[in-house]
Structure formats: C-alpha cells, structure tokens
C-alpha positions in Angstrom: -0.1 -0.1 -0.1 1.3 3.7 -0.9 2.6 5.1 2.4 1.6 8.4 1.1 -2.0 7.6 0.8 -1.7 5.8 4.2 -0.3 9.2 5.4 -3.4 11.5 4.9 -5.4 9.0 6.2 -6.4 10.6 9.9 -4.9 14.0 8.9 -3.0 16.0 12.3 -5.5 15.6 15.0 -5.8 13.4 17.2 -8.9 11.6 18.6 -10.6 12.3 21.6 -12.8 9.9 23.4 -14.4 12.1 25.5 -15.1 15.0 22.5 -18.8 15.8 21.8 -19.8 13.6 18.5 -20.1 16.1 15.8 -21.5 16.0 12.0 -21.0 12.2 10.7 -20.1 12.3 6.9 -23.1 10.9 5.2 -20.7 8.2 3.4 -22.9 6.0 1.2 -22.8 2.8 -0.2 -20.7 2.4 -3.0 -23.0 1.8 -6.4 -21.0 -1.4 -6.6 -21.7 -2.6 -3.4 -25.6 -1.9 -3.6 -25.7 -3.8 -6.7 -24.0 -6.7 -5.1 -26.5 -6.6 -2.5 -29.5 -6.5 -4.7 -28.0 -9.4 -6.8 -27.6 -11.4 -3.7 -31.5 -11.1 -2.4 -32.6 -12.0 -5.7 -30.2 -15.1 -6.6 -31.7 -16.2 -2.9 -35.1 -15.7 -3.5 -36.3 -12.5 -4.5 -38.6 -10.1 -3.2 -41.6 -11.9 -2.0 -39.1 -14.2 0.1 -37.1 -11.5 1.5 -40.4 -9.3 2.3 -41.6 -12.6 4.2 -38.4 -13.1 6.4 -38.7 -8.9 7.3 -42.5 -10.0 8.5 -41.9 -13.3 10.1 -38.9 -15.1 10.0 -37.4 -15.2 13.3 -33.4 -15.4 12.3 -32.0 -12.0 12.8 -29.7 -12.8 10.1 -32.8 -13.1 7.4 -34.2 -10.1 8.8 -30.9 -7.9 8.7 -30.4 -9.5 5.2 -33.9 -8.6 3.8 -33.3 -5.0 5.0 -30.3 -4.4 3.1 -31.9 -6.3 -0.3 -35.0 -4.3 0.0 -33.1 -1.1 0.4 -30.3 -1.7 -1.8 -32.9 -2.9 -4.6 -35.2 0.3 -3.9 -38.2 -2.0 -4.0 -41.3 0.2 -3.3 -43.8 -0.8 -0.6 -41.9 -1.6 2.1 -43.5 -2.0 5.3 -45.0 1.1 7.2 -44.8 -0.2 10.4 -40.4 -1.0 9.5 -40.2 1.5 12.7 -40.7 -1.4 15.0 -37.8 -3.6 14.4 -35.9 -0.7 15.7 -36.8 -2.4 19.1 -35.1 -6.1 17.7 -32.4 -7.4 20.2 -30.2 -7.9 17.7 -28.0 -5.1 16.9 -27.5 -5.5 13.0 -31.4 -5.6 12.7 -31.9 -2.5 14.2 -28.8 -0.8 12.6 -29.7 -1.8 9.1 -33.7 -0.3 10.0 -31.8 2.5 10.3 -30.0 2.7 7.5 -34.0 1.9 5.3 -35.4 4.7 7.1 -32.6 6.8 6.4 -32.7 5.7 2.6 -36.4 6.2 2.5 -39.1 8.6 2.9 -41.8 6.4 5.3 -43.8 9.1 7.3 -42.3 9.7 11.3 -38.8 7.8 10.0 -36.9 11.1 11.4 -38.6 10.7 14.8 -38.1 7.6 15.3 -34.3 7.9 14.2 -33.8 10.7 16.7 -34.0 8.2 19.6 -31.2 5.9 18.1 -28.2 7.5 18.7 -28.7 6.9 22.6 -29.0 3.0 21.5 -27.1 0.9 23.8 -25.2 -0.4 20.9 -22.4 1.3 19.1 -23.2 -0.2 15.6 -27.0 1.1 16.2 -25.7 4.7 16.9 -23.2 5.1 14.1 -25.8 4.0 11.6 -28.6 6.2 13.4 -26.1 9.3 13.2 -25.1 8.4 9.4 -29.3 8.0 8.5 -29.8 11.4 10.4 -27.3 13.0 8.2 -28.7 11.5 5.0 -32.0 12.7 6.0 -30.4 16.2 6.8 -32.3 15.9 10.5 -30.3 16.3 14.1 -30.1 13.7 16.3 -31.9 14.2 19.8 -30.5 14.0 23.5 -27.1 13.2 24.7 -25.0 10.3 22.7 -24.9 7.0 24.9 -21.2 7.6 25.8 -17.8 6.8 23.8 -15.7 5.2 26.5 -11.9 4.5 25.1 -12.4 2.2 22.0 -9.7 0.1 20.5 -9.1 -0.8 17.1 -7.7 -4.2 15.7 -6.1 -4.0 12.3 -6.1 -7.5 11.1 -4.2 -8.2 7.9 -1.5 -10.4 6.8 0.9 -7.3 5.4 3.3 -6.4 7.9 3.4 -2.9 6.3 0.0 -1.9 6.0 0.1 -3.4 10.0 2.8 -0.7 10.6 1.3 2.3 9.1 -2.4 1.6 10.1 -1.6 0.9 13.6 1.2 3.8 13.5 -1.6 6.3 12.4 -4.2 5.2 14.8 -1.6 5.4 17.8 -0.4 8.8 16.5 -4.4 9.5 16.5 -4.6 8.8 20.2 -6.4 5.5 19.7 -5.4 2.3 21.3 -4.8 -0.3 18.5 -3.1 -3.5 17.8 -2.3 -6.2 14.8 -3.2 -9.1 14.0 -2.2 -11.6 11.0 -5.0 -14.4 11.6 -8.6 -14.7 12.1 -8.0 -16.6 15.3 -5.5 -14.1 16.5 -7.6 -10.9 15.8 -10.2 -12.7 17.9 -7.8 -13.2 20.7 -6.7 -9.6 20.9 -10.1 -8.7 20.3 -11.3 -10.4 23.3 -8.3 -9.0 25.6 -8.7 -5.3 24.6 -12.6 -5.3 24.2 -12.1 -3.6 20.8 -15.0 -2.0 19.3 -13.5 -1.9 15.7 -11.7 -4.3 13.7 -10.3 -3.1 10.2 -10.1 -6.4 8.6 -8.8 -7.2 4.6 -10.5 -10.1 3.0 -7.4 -12.2 1.8 -5.5 -13.6 4.5 -2.5 -16.7 4.0 -4.2 -19.6 3.0 -7.5 -18.2 2.8 -8.8 -16.1 0.5 -12.4 -15.1 2.0 -11.4 -14.7 5.7 -12.7 -11.2 5.7 -16.0 -12.8 4.9 -15.8 -15.9 7.4 -14.9 -13.4 10.2 -17.7 -11.4 10.0 -19.9 -14.4 9.8 -18.6 -15.8 12.6 -18.7 -12.5 14.6 -22.0 -12.1 14.1 -23.0 -15.4 15.8 -20.9 -14.9 18.9 -22.4 -13.4 21.7 -19.3 -12.0 23.3 -17.8 -10.8 19.9 -21.2 -9.7 17.9 -21.2 -6.4 19.0 -17.9 -5.4 17.5 -18.1 -3.3 14.6 -16.5 -4.3 11.7 -14.9 -2.4 8.6 -13.2 -4.3 5.6 -10.6 -2.7 3.8 -9.7 -4.7 1.0 -9.0 -5.0 -3.2 -11.5 -7.2 -3.5 -14.9 -5.7 -4.6 -16.6 -7.6 -2.2 -18.6 -4.9 0.0 -21.9 -6.3 -0.6 -20.7 -9.8 0.3 -19.3 -8.8 3.8 -22.1 -6.4 4.8 -24.5 -9.7 3.6 -22.6 -12.1 6.2 -22.5 -9.2 9.3 -19.8 -6.6 8.8 -20.5 -2.5 9.2 -18.8 -1.0 6.2 -16.3 -1.7 3.2 -14.0 0.6 1.8 -11.6 -0.3 -1.3 -8.0 -0.7 -0.3 -6.6 1.9 -3.0 -10.1 3.7 -4.6 -11.3 4.4 -0.9 -8.3 5.9 1.2 -9.4 9.3 1.7 -12.6 7.8 3.3 -10.8 5.4 5.4 -10.0 8.4 8.2 -13.2 9.7 8.5 -15.5 6.6 8.9 -12.8 5.3 11.5 -13.4 8.6 13.3 -17.4 8.3 12.8 -17.5 4.5 14.1 -15.3 5.2 17.1 -17.1 8.9 18.0 -20.6 7.3 18.8 
C-alpha cells in the first residue's frame, strides 16, 4: 500500500474519546456494493422471500439481509411499521433498520431515528447518526457515550499493519495488529475492541474477512464489535451480507478511511 496515501488517512488532529460527536459524514454505500446486495437478494429468493423474512422470520440474519436487499434494490412498498424493527434485540437488525429508514421516505421515520443515537449498541448509534445525516436531520438528546475504544488491524501484510497501527496511535486510538482470524479474535477479546479493520485475504484463506464477519455475528461475546473491511477485493455487498458494517476499497477509497473510522468510534 502506498505510504503517501496512508499518511493522509487520519490527518493531523488527534482522537479525543470524550469529545462531543459532531456532524457525521454521510458516506453512501458504493454503487457496486448496492448492486451486489441486490443481486444476492435476487439469487436467494427475491422480493417475496425477503418481504416474508422481514415479516415473520425469527432469524436475525435473515431480517437484516432482508433490510439490506429491499433498500439496495429500491423496492417500494416496505411495511409502513418498519420502525418497529428498531426495538429488535439484535443490533444488526436495528442498525440496518436505521439505514433503511434513512434511505427511504416513510412518514415519521426521522422522529424514530432521532431516538436511536442513544441506543446501547455502537453499531446502531453509528447507523442512526449516518441516517440522520442522509435525511438532513439532527439527533436529539445526549449520546450514549464513547468510552475509550480500541481498534484491531487484521491484515497479514506487515507494512499495512505498521502504517495503520502507527496512524491510529498517532491519533490517540488504542490499537493492536493481528495476522490471522484466530489472533484477531484473541486480541479483540483481550482489548474489548470496538472496531476491527480487516482485509479479506489472509494467508491460505482467500475469504477470511467474510468468514470472520459471519463468525462474529453469531458469537455473543464478539457480535457487538464493528467490522470494517479494507480490501482490494470488491466484495462490499458480500461482507455486509455476512455481518460486516462497512467496506472500503484498499486503493480507491483510502481518503474515506479516516473520516469513517472517526465516525464509527465517536458514537
């Protein structure tokens, strides 16, 4: 990875875990990510299957996938009581409901979204603030709190590890590096990480990022950790489908990495 590009990621200012969250950049999902999500939904049954999943499927992964597909495909007629999903026990369902409400125009959705930046889940707070930014609305009330979040850089390239962890530390963000999925999990537990920045291909596993997202989403101890993929593989749609939170291309989207990390940690 080009060191000059990496040097621009976080800028000169430092991260203050106690500062009041400011305006959140409304970074849209890339076109190829939206297209991939729509294609995955079609391949797995299409509109009727996912509408039914949103109405009656008790598995949280199918509910958040339904939200991703319906929103990415731009399908009209989403249930008018969609805001009720904001009380679902699974944070990914609540978070992607915020995303769906932010992208849509359902009456009353802004009022419901304005309550969510106080959610107990960092994932939900991030998506709620992002949705409010998209809708041009402000949050209400005090944020839940930020604490002192730690980040794990999960990449088997020593140069990428060194650059990213160095920049994070210079910005005042506690962090550690890991080269494998198992090492990532070990350090995430030890540091009580808030965010993992991962690539997709590690050693002999060409889809380790996807496997890790699905594994984390089903582990009660790890499921609340935010997952950001930074990869040359254009698999953003698949990453979100498996439980990830955000995707950036390792070359094309580097300028968005700093703002996105700050946004995910500041909620």
